[in-house]
C-alpha positions in Angstrom: -14.5 -31.4 36.5 -17.6 -29.2 34.4 -18.7 -30.4 31.3 -18.4 -28.0 27.6 -19.9 -29.1 24.5 -17.6 -27.9 21.7 -19.2 -27.8 18.5 -16.5 -27.1 16.3 -16.4 -31.5 17.0 -12.7 -30.3 17.1 -12.1 -30.0 20.6 -12.2 -33.3 21.9 -10.4 -34.0 25.6 -7.7 -35.8 25.7 -8.2 -37.9 28.4 -11.7 -39.1 28.3 -14.8 -36.8 26.5 -16.6 -33.9 28.6 -13.3 -33.3 30.4 -11.9 -29.6 29.3 -7.9 -29.1 29.4 -6.6 -26.0 30.2 -5.9 -24.9 27.2 -9.7 -25.3 25.7 -11.0 -23.3 28.7 -11.9 -19.4 27.1 -12.1 -19.1 30.6 -8.1 -18.4 31.3 -6.1 -16.1 29.6 -4.7 -16.6 25.8 -1.2 -16.9 28.0 -2.1 -20.2 30.2 -3.8 -21.6 27.5 -0.6 -21.4 25.0 1.4 -22.1 28.3 -0.7 -25.5 28.7 -1.4 -26.3 25.0 2.3 -26.2 24.6 3.3 -28.6 27.0 1.1 -30.9 25.1 3.4 -30.7 21.3 5.9 -32.9 20.1 9.1 -30.7 18.6 8.0 -31.7 15.3 4.9 -30.2 15.7 6.3 -26.6 16.9 8.1 -26.4 14.4 5.1 -27.0 12.0 4.1 -24.3 14.1 6.2 -21.6 13.1 6.0 -21.5 9.8 3.3 -18.9 8.1 1.5 -21.9 6.2 0.5 -24.3 9.5 -0.8 -27.4 9.3 -3.7 -28.9 11.6 -2.8 -30.9 14.8 -5.9 -33.0 14.8 -4.9 -35.3 18.2 -5.1 -30.9 19.8 -8.1 -29.7 18.3 -5.5 -27.6 16.0 -6.8 -26.1 13.1 -4.7 -24.8 9.9 -3.8 -21.6 10.5 -1.8 -19.1 7.7 -0.1 -16.2 9.1 -0.5 -14.6 5.5 -3.4 -12.0 4.6 -3.3 -8.2 3.5 -5.6 -5.6 3.9 -3.5 -2.7 2.8 -7.0 0.1 2.1 -9.1 -2.9 1.5 -9.6 -7.0 1.6 -7.1 -8.4 -0.8 -7.0 -11.8 -2.7 -10.8 -12.6 -1.4 -13.6 -11.6 -4.3 -15.2 -8.3 -4.4 -14.6 -6.4 -1.3 -14.3 -2.2 -0.7 -11.8 -1.1 -2.6 -10.2 2.5 -0.3 -7.1 4.9 -1.4 -4.7 3.5 -2.1 -1.9 4.6 1.9 -0.4 7.7 0.7 -3.0 8.7 -0.7 -4.8 8.4 3.1 -2.2 9.8 4.3 -2.3 13.3 2.1 -6.4 13.9 3.8 -4.3 14.6 7.1 -7.3 12.6 8.9 -6.2 9.9 11.1 -9.6 10.0 12.5 -11.3 8.8 9.3 -8.2 6.1 8.8 -10.1 5.2 12.1 -13.7 4.6 10.3 -11.7 3.0 7.3 -9.8 -0.5 9.1 -12.2 -1.0 11.0 -15.2 -1.3 8.0 -11.5 -3.6 6.6 -11.8 -5.7 9.6 -15.5 -6.4 9.2 -14.9 -6.8 5.4 -12.3 -9.6 6.7 -14.2 -11.1 9.7 -17.0 -11.3 7.2 -15.7 -13.0 5.1 -13.8 -15.3 7.5 -16.9 -16.0 9.1 -18.3 -17.3 5.5 -15.4 -19.9 4.9 -16.0 -21.1 8.6 -19.5 -21.3 8.5 -19.5 -23.6 4.4 -16.3 -25.9 5.8 -13.3 -24.4 4.1 -9.9 -24.3 6.3 -7.7 -21.5 6.1 -5.7 -20.8 3.2 -3.4 -17.6 2.2 -4.9 -14.8 2.6 -8.3 -16.2 4.1 -6.5 -16.0 7.0 -7.1 -13.0 10.5 -3.7 -12.4 10.8 -3.2 -9.5 8.4 -0.1 -8.0 7.4 -0.5 -4.4 7.4 0.3 -1.5 7.7 3.1 -0.6 6.4 4.5 2.4 8.2 8.2 2.5 6.7 9.4 6.4 6.1 9.3 7.5 2.2 12.7 8.5 2.5 13.1 8.7 -1.6 10.3 9.3 -4.6 11.7 6.5 -6.2 11.0 3.7 -4.4 8.6 1.8 -5.5 6.3 0.4 -2.6 6.4 4.1 -1.0 2.4 4.1 -1.7 2.3 1.6 0.2 3.1 3.8 3.0 2.0 6.8 4.7 4.8 9.7 3.4 7.7 10.8 4.6 7.9 12.1 8.0 8.0 9.5 11.2 5.1 11.7 13.3 2.6 11.6 10.1 3.0 7.4 9.9 2.6 6.9 13.3 -0.4 8.9 13.7 -1.7 7.1 10.7 -0.6 3.6 11.8 -1.7 4.2 15.3 -5.5 4.7 13.6 -4.7 1.2 11.2 -3.8 -0.9 13.7 -6.6 -0.1 16.3 -9.3 -0.6 13.2 -8.1 -3.4 12.8 -7.3 -5.0 15.7 -10.6 -3.9 17.3 -11.4 -2.5 20.7 -8.6 -3.4 23.8 -11.6 -4.0 26.4 -12.9 -6.5 23.9 -12.3 -10.3 24.9 -11.3 -11.7 21.3 -8.8 -9.6 19.3 -10.6 -8.5 15.6 -7.7 -9.4 13.7 -4.0 -9.4 14.5 -2.4 -6.2 12.8 1.0 -6.3 11.6 3.8 -3.3 11.6 6.1 -3.4 8.6 9.1 -3.9 7.7 10.9 -3.4 10.6 13.1 -1.5 9.7 14.9 0.7 7.5 13.2 -0.2 4.6 12.3 1.8 1.8 14.0 0.2 -1.1 15.6 -0.2 -3.9 13.2 -2.8 -4.6 16.6 -5.2 -6.5 18.8 -5.4 -4.6 16.4 -5.8 -1.4 18.0 -9.4 -1.2 21.5 -8.7 -0.4 21.3 -4.6 0.9 24.0 -4.6 3.7 23.3 -1.1 5.2 25.8 -0.1 7.3 26.1 3.5 6.7 22.9 4.0 8.8 23.5 7.0 12.0 22.3 6.6 15.2 20.4 10.0 14.7 18.7 8.2 11.4 17.8 5.4 12.7 16.1 7.1 16.3 15.1 9.9 14.6 14.1 8.4 11.1 13.6 4.7 11.1 12.3 3.6 14.2 9.5 6.7 15.8 6.3 4.8 13.8 7.4 1.2 14.9 8.1 2.3 18.8 4.3 3.9 18.2 2.7 1.4 17.2 4.2 -0.6 19.7 3.1 1.1 22.3 0.7 3.1 21.8 -1.2 0.9 19.3 -0.5 -2.6 21.1 0.0 -3.7 17.2 -0.1 -7.8 17.6 2.7 -8.4 14.9 5.9 -6.8 13.8 7.0 -8.9 10.0 10.6 -8.1 9.8 12.4 -7.1 7.1 14.7 -8.8 4.1 17.7 -6.8 4.0 20.9 -6.5 6.8 21.5 -3.7 9.0 25.3 -3.4 10.2 25.4 -6.9 8.2 22.7 -8.8 10.3 19.7 -9.7 8.5 16.4 -7.7 10.3 15.0 -11.0 10.5 18.2 -12.3 12.3 19.4 -9.3 13.9 19.6 -9.0 17.4 19.9 -5.7 18.7 16.5 -5.2 15.9 14.6 -7.6 17.7 15.3 -8.2 21.1 17.0 -5.1 22.8 15.5 -2.7 20.6 11.6 -4.3 20.5 11.6 -5.9 22.9 13.5 -4.8 25.9 13.6 -1.1 25.5 9.9 -0.7 23.7 8.3 -3.7 26.1 7.5 -6.2 22.4 5.6 -9.1 24.2 4.1 -10.4 21.0 4.7 -11.9 17.4 7.4 -11.2 14.8 6.7 -12.5 11.8 9.7 -13.1 9.1 8.5 -11.6 5.3 8.2 -14.2 2.8 11.8 -15.5 1.9 13.7 -13.8 4.7 15.1 -16.2 6.3 15.5 -18.0 3.0 17.9 -15.1 1.8 21.0 -15.8 5.0 22.3 -18.5 3.3 20.5 -18.0 -0.5 21.8 -13.8 -0.9 23.1 -12.5 2.6 25.2 -15.6 2.7 25.1 -14.5 7.0 24.5 -18.7 7.4 25.7 -21.8 6.0 22.2 -23.6 5.4 18.9 -24.0 6.0 19.8 -25.2 9.6 21.9 -22.5 10.9 19.3 -20.2 9.0 16.6 -21.2 11.6 18.8 -21.6 14.5 20.2 -17.7 13.7 16.0 -15.9 13.1 14.4 -17.9 15.9 17.7 -16.9 18.9 17.1 -13.2 17.5 13.4 -13.6 17.9 11.3 -14.1 15.1 8.7 -16.6 15.8 6.8 -17.0 12.6 9.2 -18.0 8.8 6.7 -16.5 5.8 8.7 -18.4 3.3 9.0 -20.9 0.5 10.7 -24.6 1.9 10.7 -23.7 5.9 14.1 -23.7 7.0 12.4 -23.2 10.5 11.4 -27.4 9.3 14.3 -27.7 10.3 14.4 -26.9 13.9 14.1 -30.7 15.8 17.5 -30.9 13.5 19.0 -28.6 14.9 17.6 -29.3 18.7 19.6 -33.0 18.2 22.6 -31.2 16.9 23.0 -28.8 19.7 22.3 -25.9 18.2 19.6 -24.9 20.1 17.0 -26.0 23.2 13.5 -26.6 22.4 13.3 -24.7 25.6 14.1 -21.6 23.2 11.8 -23.0 20.3 8.6 -23.2 23.1 8.9 -19.2 23.5 7.9 -18.4 20.2 5.7 -21.1 19.8 3.6 -19.7 23.2 3.9 -16.2 21.6 2.4 -17.4 18.6 -0.2 -19.8 19.9 -1.7 -17.0 22.2 -2.2 -15.1 19.7 -4.2 -17.6 18.6 -5.7 -18.2 21.1 -6.9 -14.0 21.4 -8.3 -14.6 17.9 -11.4 -16.6 19.3 -9.9 -19.6 16.2 -9.7 -22.4 18.6 -13.3 -21.0 20.6 -16.6 -21.8 19.8 -17.7 -19.1 17.4 -21.0 -18.2 19.5 -18.1 -16.9 22.2 -16.7 -14.1 20.0 -18.7 -11.5 18.8 -16.6 -11.0 15.9 -18.1 -13.9 14.4 -21.1 -13.1 13.7 -20.4 -9.7 11.7 -22.3 -11.0 7.9 -21.6 -10.8 4.8 -23.5 -7.7 3.8 -21.1 -5.9 5.6 -19.0 -6.4 2.2 -19.1 -3.7 -0.1 -21.9 -2.1 1.8 -23.2 1.2 0.7 -21.6 2.7 3.9 -17.9 1.4 3.2 -18.3 2.5 -0.6 -19.4 6.4 1.4 -16.3 5.8 3.5 -14.3 5.3 0.7 -16.0 8.4 -1.6 -15.2 10.1 2.1 -11.8 9.5 1.6 -11.1 9.8 -2.3 -11.9 13.6 -1.9 -10.0 14.0 1.3 -7.0 12.9 -0.5 -7.4 15.3 -4.0 -4.5 18.1 -3.1 -4.9 20.7 -5.1 -1.0 21.8 -6.3 -1.8 24.6 -8.9 -4.5 26.8 -10.0 -3.6 30.0 -12.5 -6.0 32.1 -12.4 -8.4 30.1 -10.5 -9.3 28.1 -13.5 -10.9 25.6 -11.2 -13.2 25.1 -10.0 -14.5 23.8 -13.9 -18.6 25.2 -14.8 -21.2 22.3 -15.7 -22.0 24.6 -18.4 -18.9 24.2 -20.2 -19.6 24.0 -24.0 -16.9 21.4 -24.5 -14.4 19.8 -22.3 -12.2 17.0 -23.4 -11.0 14.0 -21.4 -8.1 12.7 -22.2 -4.5 10.5 -21.5 -3.0 7.3 -20.1 -5.2 7.4 -17.1 -8.3 8.1 -17.8 -10.5 5.5 -18.2 -8.4 2.9 -16.3 -9.5 1.1 -13.5 -7.0 -0.9 -12.2 -5.1 2.4 -12.1 -7.1 3.4 -9.5 -7.0 0.4 -7.1 -3.5 0.9 -6.2 -1.3 -2.6 -5.3 -2.1 -5.6 -2.7 -5.2 -4.2 -3.7 -8.8 -6.2 -2.8 -11.7 -6.1 -6.1 -14.4 -3.8 -6.1 -17.8 -5.0 -7.7 -17.6 -1.0 -9.6 -14.9 0.9 -10.1 -15.3 4.6 -10.8 -13.2 5.5 -13.6 -12.4 9.3 -13.4 -13.9 9.3 -17.1 -17.2 8.0 -15.3 -17.4 10.7 -13.1 -16.8 13.4 -15.9 -20.2 11.6 -17.4 -22.1 12.1 -14.0 -21.7 15.4 -14.2 -21.3 16.8 -18.2 -23.9 15.2 -20.6 -22.8 13.0 -23.8 -22.4 16.3 -26.4 -20.0 18.2 -23.7 -17.3 15.4 -23.9 -14.7 14.3 -26.1 -13.2 11.4 -24.4 -9.7 10.1 -26.5 -6.2 8.0 -25.0 -4.1 10.4 -26.3 -0.6 8.1 -25.6 0.1 5.5 -23.1 1.5 6.0 -19.6 5.5 5.8 -21.6 5.6 4.6 -25.1 5.6 7.3 -27.1 4.0 4.7 -29.6 0.5 3.9 -31.2 -0.2 0.5 -31.9 -2.0 -0.4 -34.9 -3.6 -3.2 -34.8 -2.7 -6.3 -36.9 -6.2 -8.1 -35.8 -7.7 -8.1 -38.7 -4.7 -10.4 -40.8 -5.5 -12.5 -37.7 -7.6 -16.4 -38.8 -8.1 -20.2 -36.9 -9.8 -22.5 -38.6 -10.7 -20.5 -41.6 -12.4 -17.5 -39.6 -11.2 -13.8 -38.4 -10.2 -13.5 -34.7 -9.5 -15.2 -31.8 -10.2 -18.9 -31.0 -10.9 -19.1 -27.0 -11.2 -22.3 -25.0 -12.0 -22.5 -21.3 -12.1 -25.5 -18.7 -13.0 -24.7 -15.2 -9.8 -26.2 -13.9 -6.6 -24.7 -13.4 -4.6 -27.5 -15.8 -6.7 -27.3 -19.1 -7.9 -31.0 -18.1 -11.1 -32.7 -18.8 -13.7 -31.4 -21.4 -13.2 -27.6 -22.0 -16.5 -25.2 -20.1 -16.7 -23.2 -23.5 -15.1 -21.4 -25.9 -15.7 -18.6 -27.7 -14.1 -16.4 -31.1 -13.4 -12.8 -31.1 -12.0 -10.1 -34.3 -11.5 -8.0 -30.7 -8.3 -7.5 -28.5 -8.3 -9.6 -25.3 -9.6 -7.3 -22.8 -10.9 -10.1 -20.1 -11.2 -9.5 -15.9 -12.7 -11.3 -13.3 -13.1 -7.6 -11.9 -17.0 -7.2 -10.6 -17.8 -11.1 -10.7 -17.1 -11.0 -14.4 -16.3 -14.1 -16.0 -13.8 -14.8 -18.9 -16.3 -16.6 -20.6 -19.6 -18.4 -20.9 -20.2 -20.8 -17.8 -16.5 -20.0 -16.3 -15.7 -19.9 -13.1 -14.0 -17.2 -10.7 -11.6 -18.7 -9.3 -9.5 -22.4 -10.6 -10.0 -21.7 -14.3 -8.4 -21.7 -17.8 -7.4 -20.8 -20.5 -6.5 -21.1 -24.0 -6.7 -18.4 -27.2 -5.0 -19.5 -30.7 -5.0 -17.3 -33.3 -2.8 -17.9 -36.4 -0.6 -14.2 -38.2 -0.7 -13.9 -41.8 1.4 -9.7 -42.3 0.3 -8.3 -45.5 4.3 -7.0 -45.2 7.3 -7.6 -43.4 9.2 -5.8 -41.1 8.4 -5.9 -36.5 5.6 -6.1 -34.9 5.2 -6.3 -31.3 3.0 -8.6 -29.5 1.5 -6.5 -26.0 0.7 -9.2 -23.1 -0.7 -8.3 -20.3 -1.8 -10.4 -17.4 -2.1 -11.4 -13.8 -1.8 -15.0 -12.9 -0.2 -17.7 -15.2 0.2 -16.5 -18.0 2.2 -17.8 -21.1 2.6 -16.6 -24.7 3.7 -18.2 -27.8 4.9 -18.3 -31.6 5.1 -21.6 -33.6 5.1 -23.9 -30.2 8.2 -21.1 -28.9 7.9 -20.1 -25.2 8.1 -16.1 -25.9 7.1 -14.7 -22.5 5.5 -16.7 -19.0 4.6 -15.0 -15.3 3.3 -16.5 -12.4 2.4 -13.6 -10.6 -0.1 -11.8 -8.2 1.2 -8.4 -9.9 -0.7 -7.2 -13.0 2.8 -7.6 -16.1 2.6 -5.9 -18.6 5.2 -8.0 -21.3 6.2 -6.9 -24.8 7.3 -8.9 -27.1 8.8 -7.9 -31.1 8.8 -10.2 -33.4 10.3 -9.8 -37.1 7.7 -11.5 -39.9 7.5 -12.0 -43.8 4.7 -11.5 -45.7 2.6 -14.5 -46.3 4.2 -16.9 -43.8 2.2 -18.5 -41.1 2.4 -17.5 -37.6 1.0 -19.6 -34.5 0.3 -17.4 -31.7 -1.0 -19.0 -28.7 -1.8 -17.3 -25.0 -1.8 -19.6 -22.3 -4.0 -18.7 -19.2 -4.4 -19.6 -15.7 -5.8 -18.6 -12.7 -3.5 -19.7 -10.1 -3.6 -19.5 -6.0 -5.9 -17.2 -4.5 -4.4 -14.6 -6.8 -6.4 -11.8 -9.4 -7.4 -12.7 -12.9 -7.6 -10.5 -15.9 -5.4 -10.6 -19.5 -5.2 -8.1 -21.9 -3.5 -8.3 -25.5 -2.7 -7.3 -29.1 -0.3 -7.4 -31.6 0.9 -5.0 -34.4 2.8 -2.5 -35.5 4.0 1.5 -33.6 4.1 4.2 -35.1 4.9 7.2 -33.4 2.6 9.3 -32.0 1.6 12.2 -34.0 0.3 15.2 -31.1 -0.9 17.9 -34.3 -3.1 15.3 -35.5 -4.5 14.4 -31.9 -4.6 17.9 -31.0 -6.6 18.6 -34.0 -9.6 16.9 -32.9 -9.6 19.1 -30.3 -11.6 22.1 -31.8 -14.1 23.8 -30.3 -13.0 22.2 -27.1 -13.1 24.9 -24.2 -11.0 22.6 -21.7 -9.0 19.9 -21.8 -8.3 17.6 -18.5 -5.5 15.4 -19.0 -5.8 12.5 -16.6 -2.0 11.0 -16.5 0.9 10.5 -14.3 2.2 6.5 -14.3 0.4 3.7 -12.5 1.1 0.5 -10.0 1.6 -1.6 -13.5 4.6 0.6 -13.6 5.4 1.2 -9.6 5.3 -2.4 -7.0 7.0 -4.9 -4.9 9.7 -6.3 -7.0 7.7 -6.2 -10.1 9.5 -7.1 -13.4 9.4 -3.7 -15.3 12.5 -2.7 -16.7 11.8 0.1 -19.0 13.5 3.7 -19.5 12.9 5.4 -16.0 11.9 2.3 -14.4 13.2 -0.5 -12.5 12.1 -3.4 -10.8 10.0 -2.2 -9.1 11.5 1.6 -8.7 11.2 4.4 -10.6 15.2 5.9 -11.7 14.1 9.3 -13.2 11.3 10.8 -10.7 9.9 13.4 -14.1 6.7 12.8 -15.9 7.5 10.3 -18.8 8.3 11.8 -22.1 5.2 11.4 -24.1 3.2 12.7 -21.4 5.6 15.7 -21.1 5.0 16.0 -24.7 1.6 15.7 -24.9 1.1 18.4 -21.9 3.2 21.5 -24.1 1.8 20.7 -27.2 -1.2 20.7 -25.8 -0.7 24.1 -24.5 1.4 25.1 -27.4 -2.0 25.4 -29.4 -3.5 27.6 -26.9 -5.9 24.6 -24.8 -6.6 25.3 -21.2 -5.0 22.7 -19.6 -5.8 21.2 -16.2 -3.4 18.4 -15.6 -4.6 15.1 -12.8 -1.9 13.8 -11.4 -2.7 9.7 -10.7 0.6 8.6 -8.6 1.9 6.8 -5.4 4.8 8.9 -5.0 5.8 12.4 -6.1 6.6 14.0 -9.6 8.8 16.5 -10.9 6.4 18.1 -12.6 8.7 21.9 -12.7 8.0 21.9 -16.9 4.5 20.9 -15.9 3.9 24.0 -13.8 4.7 26.1 -17.4 2.5 24.1 -19.8 -0.7 23.5 -16.8 -3.0 26.2 -15.8 -4.3 23.8 -12.6 -2.8 20.6 -11.1 -4.2 18.0 -9.1 -2.2 15.3 -7.9 -5.2 12.5 -7.5 -3.0 9.6 -6.4 -4.3 6.1 -6.7 -8.2 7.0 -5.1 -9.8 3.9 -5.2 -13.5 2.1 -6.3 -15.3 5.3 -6.4 -11.4 8.0 -7.0 -13.2 8.4 -10.0 -16.1 10.4 -8.5 -13.4 12.9 -6.1 -12.0 13.4 -9.2 -15.0 15.4 -10.9 -16.2 16.5 -7.3 -13.1 18.7 -6.9 -12.0 19.9 -10.0 -16.2 20.9 -10.4 -16.9 22.5 -7.2 -18.8 20.0 -5.1 -15.9 19.1 -3.4 -13.8 22.0 -1.7 -10.5 20.6 -1.8 -8.3 20.0 1.7 -5.6 17.3 0.4 -1.8 18.5 2.0 1.0 16.7 0.5 2.4 13.8 2.8 5.5 13.5 0.9 8.2 16.4 -0.8 7.2 16.7 -4.5 11.1 18.2 -6.0 11.7 19.8 -8.7 14.0 17.2 -10.3 15.6 14.3 -10.1 19.0 16.0 -9.9 17.0 17.1 -6.4 17.9 13.3 -5.3 20.8 11.9 -3.6 21.9 8.2 -3.9 19.1 6.1 -3.8 21.1 3.5 -2.3 22.7 5.6 0.6 20.4 6.0 3.5 21.6 8.5 5.0 18.8 11.8 5.6 20.9 14.6 4.3 19.6 16.1 1.4 16.0 14.1 2.0 12.7 15.1 2.8 11.2 18.2 4.0 13.3 17.9 7.2 16.8 17.8 5.5 15.9 20.1 2.1 13.9 23.6 2.1 13.8 24.0 -2.0 11.4 21.9 -3.2 8.5 22.7 -6.3 5.6 21.4 -3.9 6.2 21.3 -0.1 5.4 19.0 2.3 1.8 19.6 4.2 1.2 21.6 1.1 -2.1 21.9 -0.8 -4.8 24.7 -2.0 -7.8 24.7 -1.8 -11.3 26.8 -3.3 -11.1 29.8 -0.3 -8.8 31.5 1.2 -7.4 31.2 5.4 -6.2 33.5 7.4 -3.7 32.1 10.4 -3.1 34.4 12.7 -0.7 34.8 15.7 -0.2 32.1 18.0 -0.2 31.9 21.5 1.3 28.9 24.0 0.1 28.1 27.9 3.6 29.1 28.8 7.2 29.3 27.1 9.1 28.0 30.5 8.2 24.6 31.3 10.2 21.5 32.7 11.4 18.2 30.0 7.8 16.6 31.5 5.3 18.9 31.1 2.8 19.6 28.2 2.1 22.6 26.4 -0.9 23.6 23.9 -0.6 25.8 21.4 -3.2 27.7 20.3 -3.3 29.2 16.6 -6.3 31.8 15.4 -7.4 30.5 11.8 -10.6 32.6 9.8 -11.8 31.5 6.6 -11.4 34.8 4.5 -12.8 33.2 1.7 -15.8 32.8 0.6 -17.2 29.2 0.5 -16.3 26.5 2.9 -13.3 24.9 3.2 -11.1 22.8 5.6 -7.2 23.8 6.9 -4.3 21.6 8.0 -2.8 23.5 10.7 0.5 21.8 11.7 2.8 22.5 14.0 6.9 21.7 13.7 9.9 21.7 16.1 13.0 22.5 16.2 16.0 23.1 19.0 17.8 25.7 18.3 21.2 25.1 18.8 21.1 21.7 17.4 23.0 22.2 14.3 23.0 18.3 12.8 19.5 18.1 13.4 16.3 18.1 10.9 15.7 22.1 9.7 11.9 20.9 11.6 9.6 18.5 12.6 6.2 17.7 12.4 4.7 17.4 15.8 1.3 17.9 15.6 -1.5 18.2 13.4 -5.7 19.3 13.2 -7.9 19.3 10.6 -10.2 22.6 11.1 -13.7 23.7 8.7 -14.9 26.6 8.7 -17.4 28.5 6.9 -17.0 31.3 4.2 -16.4 34.3 7.3 -15.7 32.0 10.5 -12.8 32.2 13.2 -12.2 29.8 15.0 -8.9 29.2 18.0 -7.5 25.8 17.0 -6.1 24.3 20.8 -2.8 21.5 19.7 -1.8 19.7 22.5 1.7 19.4 22.7 2.9 16.8 24.8 6.5 16.9 26.6 7.7 13.6 23.8 7.2 15.7 21.6 10.1 17.8 22.2 11.9 14.6 22.0 14.7 14.0 20.2 17.7 12.6 19.6 21.0 13.3 22.5 25.0 12.3 20.8 26.1 13.3 23.9 24.3 10.3 25.4 23.0 8.0 22.3 19.7 8.0 23.3 15.9 9.6 22.5 15.7 12.3 25.3 13.8 15.5 25.7 16.4 18.4 26.0 16.8 21.3 27.6 17.4 24.4 25.7 15.8 26.5 23.2 13.1 24.8 21.2 11.0 26.9 18.2 8.1 26.5 17.7 7.0 26.5 13.6 3.3 26.6 12.6 0.8 27.3 10.1 -0.2 25.6 6.4 3.1 24.0 5.3 6.2 22.7 6.2 7.5 25.9 4.0 8.8 28.9 5.6 6.7 31.1 3.8 3.5 29.6 5.4 4.6 29.2 8.8 5.1 31.6 11.7 6.9 30.8 14.9 7.3 31.0 18.6 10.5 29.9 20.8 10.0 28.6 24.4 12.4 27.2 26.7 12.4 23.8 28.5 14.4 23.0 31.8 15.5 20.0 33.2 12.4 18.2 34.9 14.6 18.4 38.3 14.4 22.0 38.0 11.5 23.7 40.6 9.0 25.8 38.5 
């Protein structure tokens, strides 16, 4: 047998040096190699490999592997990378080609980071894997869902197109021998909040129509059109069965009907939920059997029920042959990555660290940030602003906020341009007046009591640092500050002199001696591990990978001493940041704030919400927000009142709304002259906002979600029926799906079809004439919707195609849009399946989903058995 040199030192022969076993042979297919390797594993080893954090098996040359990494809109939790806009913002671009370019760049950065770890001899750990749990293709059915920002909006077709682009960008070309990464479609299926009940919810009222037309199409598209290598099953139950133990979802639909042949991974802790919260299994052993038998190959969790599989086999609850099916699939995935082979054989191992946050990727991020900007209102053409403006005020809680721009599941940029920074890049210093004005939600302002704090006879706060997470041994350094604590490792900044960027800890100490009695606020915000103690008593403690804000009220007596300690540690692979201030709160005085705006021509108010308020299962419980979700969708009252006060004072107001979801902005359409929806814009989002507001970039974003008039328009959040939800089932929004203004004007002429009579298996081409009738170049998004005219219970219309068209002033173009036969597919209650049914269909085409922006043409489909 031919001898091979294995440079990694792990793939040695089991029967003598120089002999290559079949699983070690890179010339064989991943399936053949996996089949050979599985025969050599013990049952206990197989069970360990089915856990997301699987240990090495040195005797077979199997390295440690972790299945969990994140790349939602850039590499997450791996230090400095390029941070692109949040996915819901990317969806507003209606540009899946650019989305592909972005995720091709993301996969380059992920591979480069991994290559560097391999070169440095580091093992695979959580968040540093080549298996990335992206994209999130759940349907954003309700704007209250905090994780909706991770999705591509409320429409199944738009979500499918964006998701396909993401997967292809991450996994690399199919004609390559090895996959660049393994992408993952999540969370399968019917998963969109509430966050507070996701571990206990049982969705038993989802109609077949909603399941097939709304909740499943994106997953089907990623399986059949993008060849996605992983699917993540969700936490909740569907029709009494947990999704990760649901045979109908995982076997009958996913594998039997759609032909999926790769990996199913569980959401983290979902298998444990079987016996801890769903009570569908009696214990870990039975949960492991249920998950495995249903089709979940890899368990992500804490404690790992799947390690009980050998016991389950010994008790006759499952066979080892059944276990083998799952290990075959997961090992085939690992062979596809090339991580078992000599790096010289894998082209992706040549990607250098120089690609990380490189200029080309920054340019991509800025380009997408610009395309996400969605202009919702522009009364009297107040926009674009003039750079020769005498004085402009930039105010609001999001104006100078960096983390807001990063979204959630984010990486760490080495530079962030806030919206205030964007203005500074356009104007001279004396043209800008800046003040925060108010917080996102709190209608109080904090008068700091740090001037009443001291330690060891010196004013302020003492900070001590260790280069380990346990505060053990000699400190590396210490410092004092008389300012509020505001530290972060973002941008490679350290907490203090000589302090590491990772695996460090800190202790902050001071003694408050208040000058008067009363209630004060201790406001602590952080990420990783942090704890607040007063006189030795723990007041709040968190260990979290999400930046979390805490408010502790403390009753104090004049002259009494209060020892305040903050313990901090960077843990896991999580980001590190900490903010702290203390003092007394006073109601905001709007008049006093506005009095500082004398001589200001225009006020740009940058508000909305932030990822610190909406996100995944968060410890947030304040008015309007609960557990990461929202309980209402109105702009927080403090901002609404501030905007009204500005308008009442006669100011011209431009409102920049930053959010990962739709907002009910009906009062703001009255109090504001212009409204720009800026989403969470990524590391260069501030440039993009300024480019649009000053006219250096003509906005082209279109809403991927419906903006409702008020929370009252929304059905029950926990009801998964689509009735009354999204543009497909409601027709009275504030701003409709697909809507977005430009600084130029477009006219859409009468479209023509290449045929109006066709068989159910034929495609159709729609030609739409579009003209730029304005005075500057711009981009319009032509949208095509379809409705079956006799389908009384079906959606009002459904998006089936779109095309971005860029036109110079005065230019015209015939936009040809092809509609394959599947565009007419809908749920047929008579057969309880999705199919293209004969009958009359109405095609709507135009510039948004609103009736006022659409024209239509009717076509008739005949059964394919009929003659042309």
